[in-house]
C-alpha positions in Angstrom: -6.5 -10.5 -0.4 -7.8 -11.6 3.0 -11.3 -12.9 3.2 -13.9 -10.7 4.9 -16.9 -11.8 6.9 -19.3 -10.1 9.2 -20.6 -11.8 12.4 -22.9 -11.0 15.3 -20.9 -13.3 17.5 -19.3 -11.9 20.7 -15.6 -11.6 21.1 -15.6 -14.5 23.6 -17.6 -17.1 21.4 -16.0 -16.6 18.0 -13.7 -19.5 17.1 -10.6 -17.9 15.7 -6.8 -17.8 16.2 -7.1 -14.3 17.7 -9.6 -11.7 18.7 -8.9 -8.0 18.5 -10.3 -5.4 21.0 -9.8 -1.7 21.3 -8.2 0.0 24.3 -8.6 3.8 25.0 -6.6 6.1 27.1 -8.6 6.8 30.2 -8.0 9.2 33.1 -6.9 6.4 35.3 -5.1 4.2 32.8 -6.2 2.1 29.8 -9.9 1.3 29.4 -11.5 -1.4 27.4 -13.4 0.1 24.4 -16.9 -0.9 23.3 -16.9 -4.4 21.8 -14.4 -5.8 24.2 -16.8 -6.2 27.2 -17.2 -10.0 26.8 -13.4 -10.4 27.1 -13.3 -8.1 30.1 -15.9 -10.4 31.7 -13.8 -13.4 30.9 -10.9 -11.8 32.7 -13.2 -11.2 35.7 -13.4 -7.5 35.0 -9.7 -7.0 35.3 -8.6 -6.8 31.6 -7.7 -3.2 31.8 -5.5 -3.8 34.8 -3.8 -6.8 33.2 -3.1 -4.6 30.1 -1.7 -1.8 32.2 0.6 -4.3 33.9 1.8 -5.4 30.5 2.7 -1.8 29.7 -0.4 -0.8 27.6 -1.5 2.8 27.8 -4.2 2.9 25.1 -2.0 5.1 22.8 -3.0 5.1 19.1 -1.5 2.1 17.3 -0.1 0.4 20.4 -0.4 -3.4 20.2 -0.5 -5.7 23.2 -0.9 -9.5 23.0 -1.9 -11.9 25.8 -3.2 -15.4 26.0 -6.9 -15.8 26.0 -8.4 -17.0 29.3 -10.7 -20.0 29.8 -14.1 -19.5 28.3 -12.8 -17.6 25.2 -12.8 -19.6 22.0 -9.8 -17.8 20.5 -6.2 -18.5 21.3 -5.0 -15.0 21.6 -6.3 -11.6 22.6 -4.8 -8.6 20.8 -5.5 -5.2 22.3 -4.9 -2.2 20.0 -4.7 1.4 21.2 -7.3 3.9 20.1 -6.0 7.0 21.9 -8.4 9.3 23.7 -12.0 8.1 23.9 -14.5 10.4 22.2 -16.6 12.6 24.4 -19.9 11.2 25.6 -21.1 8.2 23.6 -19.9 9.6 20.2 -18.2 7.3 17.7 -14.5 7.1 17.2 -13.0 9.0 14.2 -13.1 6.5 11.3 -9.4 7.0 10.6 -8.5 6.1 14.2 -10.4 2.8 13.7 -8.9 2.3 10.3 -5.4 2.6 11.6 -6.1 0.5 14.7 -7.5 -2.3 12.6 -4.6 -2.1 10.2 -2.0 -2.3 13.0 -3.8 -5.3 14.5 -4.0 -7.1 11.1 -0.2 -6.5 10.6 0.5 -7.9 14.0 -1.4 -11.1 13.2 0.4 -11.9 9.9 0.7 -15.6 9.4 -2.5 -16.5 11.2 -5.6 -17.9 9.7 -8.5 -16.1 11.2 -9.1 -13.1 13.6 -12.2 -11.5 14.9 -12.2 -7.7 15.2 -14.3 -6.5 18.1 -13.6 -2.8 17.7 -16.2 -0.1 18.3 -18.2 -0.4 15.1 -21.7 0.6 16.1 -22.5 2.7 13.0 -21.9 2.1 9.2 -18.9 4.5 9.0 -17.2 2.8 11.8 -17.9 -0.6 10.5 -16.6 0.4 7.0 -13.4 1.8 8.6 -12.7 -1.4 10.6 -13.2 -3.5 7.5 -11.1 -1.3 5.3 -8.3 -0.9 7.8 -8.0 -4.6 8.5 -7.9 -5.5 4.8 -5.4 -2.8 4.0 -3.2 -3.8 7.0 -3.3 -7.5 6.0 -1.1 -7.0 2.9 2.2 -8.4 1.8 4.0 -8.6 -1.5 5.6 -12.0 -1.9 5.6 -12.4 -5.7 9.4 -12.5 -5.8 10.0 -14.8 -2.9 11.8 -18.0 -3.9 9.7 -21.1 -4.1 12.0 -23.1 -1.8 11.9 -20.4 0.8 8.1 -20.3 0.6 7.8 -24.0 1.1 10.1 -23.9 4.1 8.2 -21.0 5.7 4.8 -22.7 5.1 6.0 -25.8 6.9 6.5 -23.8 10.1 4.0 -23.2 13.0 0.9 -24.7 11.4 -0.9 -25.6 14.6 -1.4 -23.8 17.9 -3.7 -24.4 20.9 -6.4 -26.9 20.2 -4.9 -27.4 16.7 -6.3 -24.1 15.5 -3.6 -22.5 13.4 -0.4 -21.2 15.0 2.0 -18.6 13.8 2.2 -19.9 10.3 4.1 -18.1 7.6 5.0 -14.7 9.1 5.3 -13.1 5.7 1.8 -14.2 4.7 -1.1 -11.8 5.6 -3.9 -12.7 8.0 -6.1 -15.0 5.9 -9.5 -14.1 7.2 -10.9 -11.0 8.9 -14.2 -11.3 10.8 -15.7 -8.1 11.9 -17.8 -8.6 15.0 -20.9 -6.7 16.1 -22.1 -6.4 12.5 -25.1 -7.9 10.9 -24.2 -9.9 7.8 -27.9 -9.7 6.5 -28.3 -6.0 7.1 -28.2 -4.3 3.7 -26.3 -1.2 4.9 -23.7 -3.3 6.8 -23.3 -5.6 3.9 -22.9 -2.6 1.5 -20.3 -1.0 3.7 -18.3 -4.2 3.9 -18.5 -4.8 0.1 -17.3 -1.2 -0.6 -14.4 -1.7 1.8 -13.5 -5.0 0.0 -13.4 -3.2 -3.4 -11.3 -0.3 -2.0 -8.8 -2.5 -0.3 -8.5 -4.8 -3.4 -7.8 -1.8 -5.7 -5.4 -0.1 -3.3 -3.6 -3.4 -3.1 -3.6 -3.7 -6.9 -1.8 -0.3 -7.0 0.6 -1.4 -4.2 1.5 -4.6 -6.1 2.3 -2.6 -9.3 4.4 -0.1 -7.4 6.3 -2.9 -5.6 7.0 -4.8 -8.8 10.6 -4.3 -9.9 11.2 -2.6 -13.1 12.5 -5.7 -14.9 9.0 -7.1 -14.2 7.0 -4.0 -15.0 7.7 -1.8 -18.0 5.4 0.1 -20.3 4.3 -2.9 -22.5 3.6 -5.2 -19.5 1.9 -2.4 -17.6 -0.4 -1.9 -20.6 -1.0 -5.6 -20.7 -2.1 -5.6 -17.1 -4.6 -2.9 -17.8 -6.0 -4.8 -20.8 -6.4 -7.9 -18.6 -8.3 -5.9 -16.0 -10.4 -4.2 -18.6 -11.6 -7.5 -20.0 -12.4 -8.8 -16.5 -14.4 -5.7 -15.5 -16.0 -4.8 -18.8 -14.0 -1.6 -19.4 -12.9 0.0 -22.6 -9.2 0.2 -23.2 -7.0 1.6 -26.0 -3.2 1.4 -26.1 -1.0 3.6 -28.3 2.3 2.0 -28.9 5.5 3.9 -30.1 4.3 3.9 -33.7 0.9 5.3 -32.8 2.5 7.9 -30.5 4.8 9.0 -33.3 2.0 9.2 -35.7 -0.1 11.2 -33.3 2.7 13.7 -32.4 3.1 12.8 -28.7 6.6 14.4 -28.5 6.7 14.5 -24.7 6.0 10.8 -24.0 8.3 9.8 -27.0 11.0 12.1 -25.9 11.2 10.6 -22.4 11.0 7.1 -23.6 13.3 7.2 -26.6 16.4 6.3 -24.5 15.0 3.0 -23.3 14.9 -0.5 -24.9 11.3 -0.6 -23.6 9.3 1.8 -25.8 6.6 4.0 -24.2 2.8 3.6 -24.2 -0.2 5.8 -23.7 -3.2 3.8 -22.3 -6.8 5.0 -22.2 -9.0 3.1 -19.8 -12.7 4.1 -19.5 -15.7 3.2 -17.5 -19.1 4.6 -18.5 -22.5 4.4 -16.7 -25.7 4.8 -18.7 -27.2 7.2 -16.1 -24.0 9.3 -15.6 -24.3 13.1 -15.8 -20.6 13.9 -15.2 -17.3 12.8 -16.6 -14.1 12.7 -14.7 -10.7 12.3 -16.4 -7.8 11.0 -14.4 -4.2 11.2 -15.7 -1.4 9.3 -14.2 2.4 9.6 -14.4 3.7 6.1 -15.3 7.5 6.2 -15.4 8.2 2.5 -14.8 11.8 3.3 -14.0 13.4 6.7 -13.6 17.2 6.8 -13.9 17.0 10.6 -14.5 18.1 10.0 -18.2 21.2 11.9 -19.3 20.7 14.1 -16.2 21.5 10.9 -14.2 20.4 10.8 -10.6 23.2 10.6 -8.1 24.0 7.5 -6.2 21.5 6.7 -3.5 18.6 8.2 -5.4 18.0 5.4 -7.9 17.1 2.4 -5.7 13.4 3.1 -5.3 12.7 4.6 -8.7 10.5 1.7 -9.6 7.8 3.7 -7.7 7.8 6.5 -10.2 4.7 5.0 -11.9 2.6 5.3 -8.7 0.3 7.9 -10.2 -0.6 5.7 -13.1 -1.2 2.8 -10.7 -3.5 4.9 -8.7 -5.4 6.0 -11.7 -5.7 2.5 -13.0 -7.0 1.2 -9.7 -9.4 4.1 -9.2 -11.1 3.5 -12.6 -11.5 -0.2 -11.9 -12.9 0.6 -8.4 -15.4 3.0 -10.0 -16.6 0.2 -12.3 -16.8 -2.4 -9.5 -18.8 0.0 -7.4 -21.1 0.9 -10.3 -20.8 4.6 -9.7 -23.1 6.8 -11.8 -20.2 8.8 -13.3 -18.1 8.3 -16.3 -14.4 7.9 -15.4 -11.6 7.8 -18.0 -8.0 7.1 -17.0 -5.0 8.1 -19.0 -1.7 6.3 -18.2 1.4 7.9 -19.6 3.9 5.1 -19.5 7.6 5.4 -20.3 11.0 4.3 -18.9 13.5 7.1 -18.5 16.9 5.8 -19.3 20.3 7.2 -20.6 21.6 5.8 -23.9 22.8 7.0 -27.3 19.2 7.6 -28.3 18.1 9.4 -25.2 16.9 13.0 -25.1 19.7 15.4 -24.2 19.6 18.5 -22.0 19.0 21.4 -24.4 16.9 19.4 -26.9 13.6 20.8 -27.9 10.5 18.6 -28.0 7.3 19.3 -29.9 4.4 18.2 -27.6 1.0 16.8 -28.6 -0.5 20.2 -28.0 1.9 21.8 -30.6 3.8 23.7 -27.9 7.6 23.3 -27.9 9.6 22.5 -24.7 13.2 23.0 -24.1 14.4 20.2 -22.0 16.9 21.7 -19.5 16.9 18.6 -17.3 15.9 15.1 -18.4 15.1 14.2 -14.8 12.2 16.5 -15.0 10.5 14.0 -17.2 7.2 13.3 -15.4 5.8 16.7 -16.5 6.6 15.9 -20.1 4.6 12.7 -20.3 1.8 14.2 -18.3 1.6 17.3 -20.6 0.8 15.1 -23.6 -1.7 13.0 -21.6 -3.4 16.1 -20.2 -3.8 17.7 -23.6 -5.3 14.5 -25.0 -7.6 14.1 -22.0 -8.9 17.6 -22.3 -9.9 17.0 -26.0 -12.8 14.8 -24.7 -14.1 17.8 -22.8 -14.6 16.1 -19.4 -16.1 18.1 -16.5 -12.9 17.9 -14.6 -9.3 16.5 -15.0 -7.2 15.3 -12.1 -3.6 14.3 -12.6 -1.6 12.2 -10.1 2.1 12.0 -10.1 5.3 11.3 -8.0 6.4 14.6 -9.5 8.9 16.5 -7.4 11.3 16.0 -4.5 10.5 19.6 -3.7 7.0 18.5 -2.6 8.6 16.0 -0.2 10.7 18.7 1.3 7.7 20.9 1.7 5.2 18.3 3.1 7.2 15.4 4.3 6.7 11.7 3.5 3.0 11.2 4.4 1.2 14.2 2.8 0.6 15.0 -0.8 0.1 18.5 -2.3 -3.0 19.6 -4.2 -2.9 22.3 -6.8 -5.7 23.4 -9.1 -6.9 26.2 -11.5 -10.1 26.4 -9.5 -10.2 27.1 -5.8 -13.5 25.3 -5.2 -12.3 22.2 -7.0 -9.0 22.1 -5.1 -11.0 22.3 -1.8 -13.3 19.4 -3.1 -10.2 17.3 -3.7 -8.7 18.1 -0.4 -11.9 17.4 1.4 -12.3 14.1 -0.4 -8.8 13.1 0.7 -9.5 14.1 4.3 -12.7 12.0 4.3 -10.9 8.9 3.4 -7.9 9.5 5.7 -5.3 10.4 3.2 -3.3 13.5 4.4 -3.1 16.3 1.8 -2.5 20.0 1.7 -3.8 22.7 -0.7 -0.9 24.4 -2.5 -0.9 27.6 -4.5 0.1 28.3 -8.2 1.9 31.6 -7.9 1.9 33.3 -11.3 5.2 35.0 -10.8 7.0 31.6 -10.9 5.9 31.1 -14.5 8.5 33.5 -15.8 11.4 31.2 -14.7 10.3 28.7 -17.3 10.7 31.2 -20.2 13.0 29.8 -22.9 15.0 31.8 -25.5 14.3 29.1 -28.2 11.1 27.3 -27.3 7.6 28.1 -26.0 8.6 27.0 -22.5 11.4 25.2 -20.6 10.7 22.2 -18.4 12.6 23.8 -15.5 12.2 27.0 -13.7 13.2 28.5 -10.3 14.7 26.0 -7.9 12.8 27.3 -4.9 9.2 26.3 -5.0 10.0 23.5 -7.5 6.8 21.6 -6.7 4.7 24.7 -7.6 6.8 25.3 -10.7 6.0 21.8 -11.9 2.3 22.5 -11.3 2.5 25.7 -13.3 4.1 23.8 -16.2 1.3 21.3 -16.3 -1.3 24.0 -16.2 0.1 25.2 -19.5 -1.3 22.0 -21.1 -4.8 22.2 -19.6 -7.3 23.4 -22.1 -8.8 26.8 -21.3 -12.1 26.4 -19.4 -11.3 22.9 -18.1 -11.4 22.4 -14.4 -8.2 20.7 -13.3 -6.3 19.6 -10.2 -2.8 18.2 -9.7 -1.9 15.8 -7.0 1.9 15.5 -6.2 2.2 12.2 -4.3 6.0 12.0 -4.3 6.0 11.8 -0.4 3.4 9.2 0.5 3.5 7.0 -2.6 6.4 4.9 -1.4 7.1 4.3 2.3 10.8 3.8 2.9 10.5 3.7 6.7 8.7 1.1 8.8 5.0 0.2 8.4 2.4 2.0 10.5 -1.3 1.6 10.9 -2.6 0.1 7.7 0.3 1.4 5.6 3.0 -1.1 4.7 6.6 -0.6 3.8 7.0 0.0 0.1 4.1 0.9 -2.2 1.2 2.4 -0.4 -1.5 2.9 -3.1 -1.6 6.6 -2.3 -4.5 8.6 -3.9 -6.6 5.6 -4.9 -9.2 6.2 -2.2 -9.1 10.0 -2.8 -9.9 9.5 -6.4 -12.6 7.0 -5.7 -14.2 9.3 -3.2 -14.1 12.2 -5.6 -15.8 10.1 -8.2 -18.5 9.1 -5.7 -19.1 12.8 -4.9 -19.3 13.6 -8.6 -21.8 10.8 -9.1 -23.9 12.2 -6.2 -23.7 15.8 -7.6 -21.6 17.1 -4.7 -18.8 18.3 -6.9 -18.6 19.5 -10.5 
């Protein structure tokens, strides 16, 4: 991940490859935002006019590059749009700053150092700039060929005055320096450190999601969790296929039995000696989803390595809670399996006996996520946490309902659903509260089992939520996040969001844990 430093230097005096300033939409054209005044002076007070000549309007996410004038230590000035300026002297919305910093960091890929002179006069703004820049400065190059890497690294190593030119365009910006901050100020330092942890853990989830399925399968995923647990002092337990069979985890075993890579159930826990609340997180970890015997049609398989995004988010959130030292106990349950067709695979019409003892008629083997989650939810509830939250790329129906950037939130408690939604809003992750209509439950009635894994086609995302609810212990507060849309970005990058794995829900879960630690929820 990119290095992060805080500096009280001005935008004109920092030695760097580039300096980033904000540009707002003004009534008479673009206007230089607070933090960019030294550069405006270096341009003789005409920077806004120069930017307008270059086509800049100040619209959100708009990026304009221009050479730095004499008197500025950086080579390049990058102006990023912030949209309409806030009324009066109020701060910019943190998400606006987060996205702007991310867009700027992406545009500076391959460079060694950039100073960010965006409006960051308060702790929330400073945190947003740090977080956005670090999240924007992300790339996944693990599977690039070594010869190709060497060739790219040999290009563009020096620019003006020998200070790092374009460099390897696939490599992220190496160092982020946030200007206008005080490196010795405890509050500023704490905000920056939190941003570093969040970005590192979101990027951990992104890396896992981007890893192809021949590099990430249940056993190797579990090994990655064990390695992180050792590094951060967490407790981990891994149930392999033998332990799952002995324990009666029919849902996880049923989904994974068609694959040469057997399933796993991983328990990862962080405890704090002064914690008063316990939060259980359950993640769907289908490391590849072919649909099983109910094979997905052509064109729907190519991105199914991302079907473990929920487990990746849970894993990263537990590690983040530990690194932040939150006064709350957080336990993560990762239900890991590979859903493949073979002579040993579960067939449509088979009946599975779940860990809870309920029987499920499998009408569609491509509705497998709810089966592995059901076992993990039952197991998580046995420990009697104060609340359980499951996260899953569960249904295409949720994408049809909410699009590709918003996840749905369902719950058996209205107040808790609101708390989850509010937490997501605070950190800039779009979500939407969804109902659990009781009348849809009847569609899952089975003539031979306690319940079927499919119900009415219309409202399929809600049906899946109702299925999961059946496996939540009575009296347990529970919420379900269907992140099928935002977990994997198949279009172009935007703001601080890259193409591919996004790390969706990590920040929401961490914020929820922070609020639980503070006594604001549960």
